[in-house]
ChimeraX commands (.cxc) that place a marker at each C-alpha (Angstrom):
marker #1 position -95.82,167.88,96.34 radius 0.5
marker #1 position -97.17,164.99,93.58 radius 0.5
marker #1 position -94.04,166.10,91.15 radius 0.5
marker #1 position -91.61,165.52,93.87 radius 0.5
marker #1 position -93.32,162.18,94.68 radius 0.5
marker #1 position -93.38,161.29,90.94 radius 0.5
marker #1 position -89.59,162.21,90.84 radius 0.5
marker #1 position -89.16,160.29,93.91 radius 0.5
marker #1 position -90.87,157.52,92.36 radius 0.5
marker #1 position -89.06,157.63,89.15 radius 0.5
marker #1 position -85.60,157.95,90.99 radius 0.5
marker #1 position -86.61,154.68,92.94 radius 0.5
marker #1 position -87.62,152.91,89.80 radius 0.5
marker #1 position -84.18,153.90,88.10 radius 0.5
marker #1 position -82.21,152.89,91.12 radius 0.5
marker #1 position -84.03,149.44,91.34 radius 0.5
marker #1 position -83.38,149.12,87.41 radius 0.5
marker #1 position -79.80,149.96,87.98 radius 0.5
marker #1 position -79.83,147.61,91.06 radius 0.5
marker #1 position -81.32,144.86,88.77 radius 0.5
marker #1 position -78.56,145.61,86.00 radius 0.5
marker #1 position -76.01,145.50,88.52 radius 0.5
marker #1 position -76.74,142.07,89.85 radius 0.5
marker #1 position -77.29,140.99,86.44 radius 0.5
marker #1 position -74.14,142.22,85.29 radius 0.5
marker #1 position -72.57,140.71,88.65 radius 0.5
marker #1 position -74.08,137.46,88.19 radius 0.5
marker #1 position -72.90,137.30,84.10 radius 0.5
marker #1 position -69.60,138.54,85.38 radius 0.5
marker #1 position -69.32,135.49,87.80 radius 0.5
marker #1 position -71.15,133.09,85.02 radius 0.5
marker #1 position -68.21,134.44,82.55 radius 0.5
marker #1 position -65.56,133.91,85.41 radius 0.5
marker #1 position -66.35,130.35,86.01 radius 0.5
marker #1 position -66.74,129.78,82.31 radius 0.5
marker #1 position -63.12,131.44,82.05 radius 0.5
marker #1 position -62.06,128.94,85.03 radius 0.5
marker #1 position -63.35,125.75,83.12 radius 0.5
marker #1 position -62.16,126.80,80.09 radius 0.5
marker #1 position -58.84,127.11,81.38 radius 0.5
marker #1 position -58.99,123.60,83.32 radius 0.5
marker #1 position -60.22,122.32,80.08 radius 0.5
marker #1 position -57.12,123.86,78.45 radius 0.5
marker #1 position -55.13,122.76,81.19 radius 0.5
marker #1 position -56.00,119.08,80.50 radius 0.5
marker #1 position -55.98,119.07,77.29 radius 0.5
marker #1 position -52.75,120.46,76.91 radius 0.5
marker #1 position -51.53,117.70,79.45 radius 0.5
marker #1 position -53.49,115.04,77.26 radius 0.5
marker #1 position -51.65,116.22,74.25 radius 0.5
marker #1 position -48.47,116.34,76.14 radius 0.5
marker #1 position -49.10,112.73,77.37 radius 0.5
marker #1 position -50.27,111.45,73.75 radius 0.5
marker #1 position -46.79,113.38,72.15 radius 0.5
marker #1 position -44.64,111.33,74.71 radius 0.5
marker #1 position -46.64,108.13,74.32 radius 0.5
marker #1 position -45.95,108.77,70.29 radius 0.5
marker #1 position -42.81,109.61,70.77 radius 0.5
marker #1 position -42.14,106.11,72.75 radius 0.5
marker #1 position -43.93,104.27,70.00 radius 0.5
marker #1 position -41.54,105.97,67.60 radius 0.5
marker #1 position -38.42,105.10,69.53 radius 0.5
marker #1 position -39.80,101.31,69.49 radius 0.5
marker #1 position -40.39,100.91,66.06 radius 0.5
marker #1 position -36.89,102.58,65.33 radius 0.5
marker #1 position -35.48,100.15,67.75 radius 0.5
marker #1 position -37.77,97.32,66.04 radius 0.5
marker #1 position -36.20,98.22,62.63 radius 0.5
marker #1 position -32.76,98.58,63.54 radius 0.5
marker #1 position -33.43,94.91,64.94 radius 0.5
marker #1 position -34.98,93.58,61.64 radius 0.5
marker #1 position -32.18,95.14,59.79 radius 0.5
marker #1 position -29.79,93.35,62.50 radius 0.5
marker #1 position -31.46,90.10,62.08 radius 0.5
marker #1 position -31.61,90.33,58.04 radius 0.5
marker #1 position -28.13,91.14,58.18 radius 0.5
marker #1 position -27.23,87.80,60.30 radius 0.5
marker #1 position -29.67,85.64,58.70 radius 0.5
marker #1 position -27.86,86.82,55.37 radius 0.5
marker #1 position -24.64,85.62,56.93 radius 0.5
marker #1 position -25.95,82.50,58.39 radius 0.5
marker #1 position -27.47,81.54,54.43 radius 0.5
marker #1 position -24.07,82.94,52.87 radius 0.5
marker #1 position -22.07,80.59,55.45 radius 0.5
marker #1 position -24.75,77.52,55.14 radius 0.5
marker #1 position -24.18,78.05,51.35 radius 0.5
marker #1 position -20.38,77.88,51.72 radius 0.5
marker #1 position -20.41,75.04,54.14 radius 0.5
marker #1 position -22.89,73.07,51.76 radius 0.5
marker #1 position -20.38,73.44,48.63 radius 0.5
marker #1 position -17.51,72.51,51.06 radius 0.5
marker #1 position -19.27,69.26,52.25 radius 0.5
marker #1 position -20.33,68.24,48.83 radius 0.5
marker #1 position -16.63,68.78,47.54 radius 0.5
marker #1 position -15.37,66.99,50.22 radius 0.5
marker #1 position -17.63,64.36,49.99 radius 0.5
marker #1 position -16.90,63.78,46.22 radius 0.5
marker #1 position -13.20,64.02,47.05 radius 0.5
marker #1 position -13.73,61.19,49.75 radius 0.5
marker #1 position -15.42,59.07,47.25 radius 0.5
marker #1 position -12.60,59.47,44.86 radius 0.5
marker #1 position -10.27,58.65,47.67 radius 0.5
marker #1 position -11.85,55.77,48.40 radius 0.5
marker #1 position -11.89,54.80,44.79 radius 0.5
marker #1 position -8.33,55.30,44.60 radius 0.5
marker #1 position -7.60,53.37,47.70 radius 0.5
marker #1 position -9.44,50.54,46.32 radius 0.5
marker #1 position -7.69,50.58,43.51 radius 0.5
marker #1 position -4.71,50.78,44.89 radius 0.5
marker #1 position -5.31,47.66,47.22 radius 0.5
marker #1 position -6.40,45.57,44.26 radius 0.5
marker #1 position -2.98,46.86,42.57 radius 0.5
marker #1 position -1.44,45.63,45.86 radius 0.5
marker #1 position -2.84,42.66,46.05 radius 0.5
marker #1 position -2.12,41.52,42.49 radius 0.5
marker #1 position 1.60,42.94,42.92 radius 0.5
marker #1 position 1.51,40.85,46.02 radius 0.5
marker #1 position 0.47,37.55,44.56 radius 0.5
marker #1 position 2.90,38.51,41.40 radius 0.5
marker #1 position 5.88,39.02,43.95 radius 0.5
marker #1 position 5.07,35.78,45.74 radius 0.5
marker #1 position 4.94,33.92,42.35 radius 0.5
marker #1 position 8.50,35.40,41.56 radius 0.5
marker #1 position 9.74,34.64,45.07 radius 0.5
marker #1 position 8.46,30.96,44.72 radius 0.5
marker #1 position 10.07,31.07,41.48 radius 0.5
marker #1 position 13.20,32.54,42.50 radius 0.5
marker #1 position 13.43,29.89,45.46 radius 0.5
marker #1 position 12.78,27.19,43.17 radius 0.5
marker #1 position 15.58,28.20,40.94 radius 0.5
marker #1 position 17.87,28.94,43.50 radius 0.5
marker #1 position 17.04,25.07,44.86 radius 0.5
marker #1 position 17.96,23.91,41.53 radius 0.5
marker #1 position 20.96,25.89,41.50 radius 0.5
marker #1 position 22.23,24.47,44.72 radius 0.5
marker #1 position 21.54,21.17,43.23 radius 0.5
marker #1 position 23.23,21.82,39.99 radius 0.5
marker #1 position 26.42,23.41,42.05 radius 0.5
marker #1 position 26.32,20.43,44.53 radius 0.5
marker #1 position 26.14,18.06,41.37 radius 0.5
marker #1 position 29.09,19.68,39.73 radius 0.5
marker #1 position 31.10,19.94,42.59 radius 0.5
marker #1 position 30.71,16.33,43.02 radius 0.5
marker #1 position 31.63,15.66,39.69 radius 0.5
marker #1 position 34.64,17.91,39.87 radius 0.5
marker #1 position 35.78,16.29,42.98 radius 0.5
marker #1 position 35.27,12.69,41.23 radius 0.5
marker #1 position 36.87,13.91,38.22 radius 0.5
marker #1 position 40.10,15.47,40.24 radius 0.5
marker #1 position 40.29,12.28,41.95 radius 0.5
marker #1 position 40.37,9.81,38.94 radius 0.5
marker #1 position 41.40,12.54,36.17 radius 0.5
marker #1 position 45.01,12.46,34.91 radius 0.5
marker #1 position 45.20,16.18,34.82 radius 0.5
marker #1 position 43.93,15.93,38.61 radius 0.5
marker #1 position 46.56,18.97,39.18 radius 0.5
marker #1 position 44.76,21.33,37.34 radius 0.5
marker #1 position 45.15,25.08,38.66 radius 0.5
marker #1 position 42.52,27.08,40.51 radius 0.5
marker #1 position 42.08,29.30,37.37 radius 0.5
marker #1 position 41.52,26.34,35.53 radius 0.5
marker #1 position 38.92,24.71,37.56 radius 0.5
marker #1 position 37.12,27.82,37.58 radius 0.5
marker #1 position 37.04,28.37,33.81 radius 0.5
marker #1 position 36.21,24.72,33.50 radius 0.5
marker #1 position 33.37,25.20,36.17 radius 0.5
marker #1 position 31.87,28.46,34.10 radius 0.5
marker #1 position 32.12,26.30,30.88 radius 0.5
marker #1 position 29.84,23.74,32.32 radius 0.5
marker #1 position 27.71,26.42,33.68 radius 0.5
marker #1 position 27.47,28.29,30.41 radius 0.5
marker #1 position 26.54,24.98,28.82 radius 0.5
marker #1 position 23.72,24.36,31.75 radius 0.5
marker #1 position 22.30,27.74,31.10 radius 0.5
marker #1 position 22.61,28.71,34.65 radius 0.5
marker #1 position 24.98,31.80,34.66 radius 0.5
marker #1 position 22.84,34.26,32.70 radius 0.5
marker #1 position 19.91,33.45,35.56 radius 0.5
marker #1 position 22.41,33.60,38.64 radius 0.5
marker #1 position 23.61,37.23,37.38 radius 0.5
marker #1 position 20.36,38.35,37.29 radius 0.5
marker #1 position 19.12,36.54,40.34 radius 0.5
marker #1 position 20.52,39.39,42.76 radius 0.5
marker #1 position 19.12,42.28,40.85 radius 0.5
marker #1 position 15.76,40.73,40.64 radius 0.5
marker #1 position 15.59,40.05,44.30 radius 0.5
marker #1 position 16.88,43.53,45.06 radius 0.5
marker #1 position 14.27,45.18,42.67 radius 0.5
marker #1 position 11.53,43.02,44.19 radius 0.5
marker #1 position 12.77,44.13,47.88 radius 0.5
marker #1 position 13.15,47.89,46.89 radius 0.5
marker #1 position 9.32,47.86,44.97 radius 0.5
marker #1 position 7.92,46.47,48.40 radius 0.5
marker #1 position 9.44,48.91,50.43 radius 0.5
marker #1 position 8.57,51.95,47.98 radius 0.5
marker #1 position 5.00,51.21,47.87 radius 0.5
marker #1 position 4.29,50.23,51.40 radius 0.5
marker #1 position 5.61,53.46,52.14 radius 0.5
marker #1 position 3.41,55.32,49.34 radius 0.5
marker #1 position 0.24,53.35,51.01 radius 0.5
marker #1 position 1.54,54.67,54.18 radius 0.5
marker #1 position 1.84,57.97,53.40 radius 0.5
marker #1 position -1.42,58.29,51.28 radius 0.5
marker #1 position -3.45,56.76,54.41 radius 0.5
marker #1 position -2.01,59.47,56.58 radius 0.5
marker #1 position -2.69,62.19,54.37 radius 0.5
marker #1 position -6.42,60.97,53.62 radius 0.5
marker #1 position -6.83,60.60,57.65 radius 0.5
marker #1 position -5.81,64.38,57.85 radius 0.5
marker #1 position -8.27,65.19,55.10 radius 0.5
marker #1 position -11.29,63.45,56.89 radius 0.5
marker #1 position -10.24,64.61,60.26 radius 0.5
marker #1 position -10.40,68.41,58.68 radius 0.5
marker #1 position -13.37,67.92,57.08 radius 0.5
marker #1 position -15.19,66.67,60.23 radius 0.5
marker #1 position -13.71,69.70,62.23 radius 0.5
marker #1 position -15.07,71.88,59.36 radius 0.5
marker #1 position -18.69,70.24,59.32 radius 0.5
marker #1 position -18.78,69.94,63.26 radius 0.5
marker #1 position -19.70,66.30,62.91 radius 0.5
marker #1 position -18.38,63.12,61.25 radius 0.5
marker #1 position -18.97,62.52,57.52 radius 0.5
marker #1 position -19.71,59.19,56.32 radius 0.5
marker #1 position -20.04,57.85,60.08 radius 0.5
marker #1 position -19.66,54.01,59.98 radius 0.5
marker #1 position -18.51,54.20,56.70 radius 0.5
marker #1 position -15.31,56.36,57.20 radius 0.5
marker #1 position -14.34,54.33,60.09 radius 0.5
marker #1 position -14.48,51.20,58.39 radius 0.5
marker #1 position -12.23,52.80,55.67 radius 0.5
marker #1 position -9.68,53.71,57.56 radius 0.5
marker #1 position -9.55,50.45,59.80 radius 0.5
marker #1 position -9.40,48.60,56.30 radius 0.5
marker #1 position -6.77,51.30,55.39 radius 0.5
marker #1 position -4.85,50.59,58.63 radius 0.5
marker #1 position -5.06,46.78,58.29 radius 0.5
marker #1 position -3.52,46.99,54.74 radius 0.5
marker link #1:1,2 radius 0.2
marker link #1:2,3 radius 0.2
marker link #1:3,4 radius 0.2
marker link #1:4,5 radius 0.2
marker link #1:5,6 radius 0.2
marker link #1:6,7 radius 0.2
marker link #1:7,8 radius 0.2
marker link #1:8,9 radius 0.2
marker link #1:9,10 radius 0.2
marker link #1:10,11 radius 0.2
marker link #1:11,12 radius 0.2
marker link #1:12,13 radius 0.2
marker link #1:13,14 radius 0.2
marker link #1:14,15 radius 0.2
marker link #1:15,16 radius 0.2
marker link #1:16,17 radius 0.2
marker link #1:17,18 radius 0.2
marker link #1:18,19 radius 0.2
marker link #1:19,20 radius 0.2
marker link #1:20,21 radius 0.2
marker link #1:21,22 radius 0.2
marker link #1:22,23 radius 0.2
marker link #1:23,24 radius 0.2
marker link #1:24,25 radius 0.2
marker link #1:25,26 radius 0.2
marker link #1:26,27 radius 0.2
marker link #1:27,28 radius 0.2
marker link #1:28,29 radius 0.2
marker link #1:29,30 radius 0.2
marker link #1:30,31 radius 0.2
marker link #1:31,32 radius 0.2
marker link #1:32,33 radius 0.2
marker link #1:33,34 radius 0.2
marker link #1:34,35 radius 0.2
marker link #1:35,36 radius 0.2
marker link #1:36,37 radius 0.2
marker link #1:37,38 radius 0.2
marker link #1:38,39 radius 0.2
marker link #1:39,40 radius 0.2
marker link #1:40,41 radius 0.2
marker link #1:41,42 radius 0.2
marker link #1:42,43 radius 0.2
marker link #1:43,44 radius 0.2
marker link #1:44,45 radius 0.2
marker link #1:45,46 radius 0.2
marker link #1:46,47 radius 0.2
marker link #1:47,48 radius 0.2
marker link #1:48,49 radius 0.2
marker link #1:49,50 radius 0.2
marker link #1:50,51 radius 0.2
marker link #1:51,52 radius 0.2
marker link #1:52,53 radius 0.2
marker link #1:53,54 radius 0.2
marker link #1:54,55 radius 0.2
marker link #1:55,56 radius 0.2
marker link #1:56,57 radius 0.2
marker link #1:57,58 radius 0.2
marker link #1:58,59 radius 0.2
marker link #1:59,60 radius 0.2
marker link #1:60,61 radius 0.2
marker link #1:61,62 radius 0.2
marker link #1:62,63 radius 0.2
marker link #1:63,64 radius 0.2
marker link #1:64,65 radius 0.2
marker link #1:65,66 radius 0.2
marker link #1:66,67 radius 0.2
marker link #1:67,68 radius 0.2
marker link #1:68,69 radius 0.2
marker link #1:69,70 radius 0.2
marker link #1:70,71 radius 0.2
marker link #1:71,72 radius 0.2
marker link #1:72,73 radius 0.2
marker link #1:73,74 radius 0.2
marker link #1:74,75 radius 0.2
marker link #1:75,76 radius 0.2
marker link #1:76,77 radius 0.2
marker link #1:77,78 radius 0.2
marker link #1:78,79 radius 0.2
marker link #1:79,80 radius 0.2
marker link #1:80,81 radius 0.2
marker link #1:81,82 radius 0.2
marker link #1:82,83 radius 0.2
marker link #1:83,84 radius 0.2
marker link #1:84,85 radius 0.2
marker link #1:85,86 radius 0.2
marker link #1:86,87 radius 0.2
marker link #1:87,88 radius 0.2
marker link #1:88,89 radius 0.2
marker link #1:89,90 radius 0.2
marker link #1:90,91 radius 0.2
marker link #1:91,92 radius 0.2
marker link #1:92,93 radius 0.2
marker link #1:93,94 radius 0.2
marker link #1:94,95 radius 0.2
marker link #1:95,96 radius 0.2
marker link #1:96,97 radius 0.2
marker link #1:97,98 radius 0.2
marker link #1:98,99 radius 0.2
marker link #1:99,100 radius 0.2
marker link #1:100,101 radius 0.2
marker link #1:101,102 radius 0.2
marker link #1:102,103 radius 0.2
marker link #1:103,104 radius 0.2
marker link #1:104,105 radius 0.2
marker link #1:105,106 radius 0.2
marker link #1:106,107 radius 0.2
marker link #1:107,108 radius 0.2
marker link #1:108,109 radius 0.2
marker link #1:109,110 radius 0.2
marker link #1:110,111 radius 0.2
marker link #1:111,112 radius 0.2
marker link #1:112,113 radius 0.2
marker link #1:113,114 radius 0.2
marker link #1:114,115 radius 0.2
marker link #1:115,116 radius 0.2
marker link #1:116,117 radius 0.2
marker link #1:117,118 radius 0.2
marker link #1:118,119 radius 0.2
marker link #1:119,120 radius 0.2
marker link #1:120,121 radius 0.2
marker link #1:121,122 radius 0.2
marker link #1:122,123 radius 0.2
marker link #1:123,124 radius 0.2
marker link #1:124,125 radius 0.2
marker link #1:125,126 radius 0.2
marker link #1:126,127 radius 0.2
marker link #1:127,128 radius 0.2
marker link #1:128,129 radius 0.2
marker link #1:129,130 radius 0.2
marker link #1:130,131 radius 0.2
marker link #1:131,132 radius 0.2
marker link #1:132,133 radius 0.2
marker link #1:133,134 radius 0.2
marker link #1:134,135 radius 0.2
marker link #1:135,136 radius 0.2
marker link #1:136,137 radius 0.2
marker link #1:137,138 radius 0.2
marker link #1:138,139 radius 0.2
marker link #1:139,140 radius 0.2
marker link #1:140,141 radius 0.2
marker link #1:141,142 radius 0.2
marker link #1:142,143 radius 0.2
marker link #1:143,144 radius 0.2
marker link #1:144,145 radius 0.2
marker link #1:145,146 radius 0.2
marker link #1:146,147 radius 0.2
marker link #1:147,148 radius 0.2
marker link #1:148,149 radius 0.2
marker link #1:149,150 radius 0.2
marker link #1:150,151 radius 0.2
marker link #1:151,152 radius 0.2
marker link #1:152,153 radius 0.2
marker link #1:153,154 radius 0.2
marker link #1:154,155 radius 0.2
marker link #1:155,156 radius 0.2
marker link #1:156,157 radius 0.2
marker link #1:157,158 radius 0.2
marker link #1:158,159 radius 0.2
marker link #1:159,160 radius 0.2
marker link #1:160,161 radius 0.2
marker link #1:161,162 radius 0.2
marker link #1:162,163 radius 0.2
marker link #1:163,164 radius 0.2
marker link #1:164,165 radius 0.2
marker link #1:165,166 radius 0.2
marker link #1:166,167 radius 0.2
marker link #1:167,168 radius 0.2
marker link #1:168,169 radius 0.2
marker link #1:169,170 radius 0.2
marker link #1:170,171 radius 0.2
marker link #1:171,172 radius 0.2
marker link #1:172,173 radius 0.2
marker link #1:173,174 radius 0.2
marker link #1:174,175 radius 0.2
marker link #1:175,176 radius 0.2
marker link #1:176,177 radius 0.2
marker link #1:177,178 radius 0.2
marker link #1:178,179 radius 0.2
marker link #1:179,180 radius 0.2
marker link #1:180,181 radius 0.2
marker link #1:181,182 radius 0.2
marker link #1:182,183 radius 0.2
marker link #1:183,184 radius 0.2
marker link #1:184,185 radius 0.2
marker link #1:185,186 radius 0.2
marker link #1:186,187 radius 0.2
marker link #1:187,188 radius 0.2
marker link #1:188,189 radius 0.2
marker link #1:189,190 radius 0.2
marker link #1:190,191 radius 0.2
marker link #1:191,192 radius 0.2
marker link #1:192,193 radius 0.2
marker link #1:193,194 radius 0.2
marker link #1:194,195 radius 0.2
marker link #1:195,196 radius 0.2
marker link #1:196,197 radius 0.2
marker link #1:197,198 radius 0.2
marker link #1:198,199 radius 0.2
marker link #1:199,200 radius 0.2
marker link #1:200,201 radius 0.2
marker link #1:201,202 radius 0.2
marker link #1:202,203 radius 0.2
marker link #1:203,204 radius 0.2
marker link #1:204,205 radius 0.2
marker link #1:205,206 radius 0.2
marker link #1:206,207 radius 0.2
marker link #1:207,208 radius 0.2
marker link #1:208,209 radius 0.2
marker link #1:209,210 radius 0.2
marker link #1:210,211 radius 0.2
marker link #1:211,212 radius 0.2
marker link #1:212,213 radius 0.2
marker link #1:213,214 radius 0.2
marker link #1:214,215 radius 0.2
marker link #1:215,216 radius 0.2
marker link #1:216,217 radius 0.2
marker link #1:217,218 radius 0.2
marker link #1:218,219 radius 0.2
marker link #1:219,220 radius 0.2
marker link #1:220,221 radius 0.2
marker link #1:221,222 radius 0.2
marker link #1:222,223 radius 0.2
marker link #1:223,224 radius 0.2
marker link #1:224,225 radius 0.2
marker link #1:225,226 radius 0.2
marker link #1:226,227 radius 0.2
marker link #1:227,228 radius 0.2
marker link #1:228,229 radius 0.2
marker link #1:229,230 radius 0.2
marker link #1:230,231 radius 0.2
marker link #1:231,232 radius 0.2
marker link #1:232,233 radius 0.2
marker link #1:233,234 radius 0.2
marker link #1:234,235 radius 0.2
marker link #1:235,236 radius 0.2
marker link #1:236,237 radius 0.2
view
């Protein structure tokens, strides 16, 4: 009877121990399951965070690439602008130097024209004076011939003889040579004036076109008031 009781107690102790072990195992299993769930959640959150970070990194990389391309594009544009600025500066300097040269040439041409005009005026005055004297001489010769014709015993000279007599008298006075040169001199003066005026007008028109081209190329007036004064001075000439 005692043995049965002892065995029963031992059996109950074993059952209690197994029950305790089972409860402990269940609790550990539940804890492990919860740990697994927490680990899964953490892994999922970490994965989502990593994917978000990767997307952000890709966006930043794309922006950096775009910025790099924009920078290269700006560098190309800046380089072109610098080249254009250098070219325009060279053209401006060349045009300015050429304009100064043209102004100097125009000033020299104006001075030469003024001098030639004075010389022509003197020449024309001398020519007019010579013509006046020639007319006076012709009038005197005509009056003398008429007087001689009326009182001379050879009043019935032929026209050819009278012409020869008059030419002989002109040769003695020294006017024949001048009268032969006078038409050519007047013609040369007139032609010289015409050619010089045409040359000045053509040069002025060409310079106006050149200056207009420089202004259009530079987008502004070159020389400003000084240039306008030069054009007006040339037009006034």
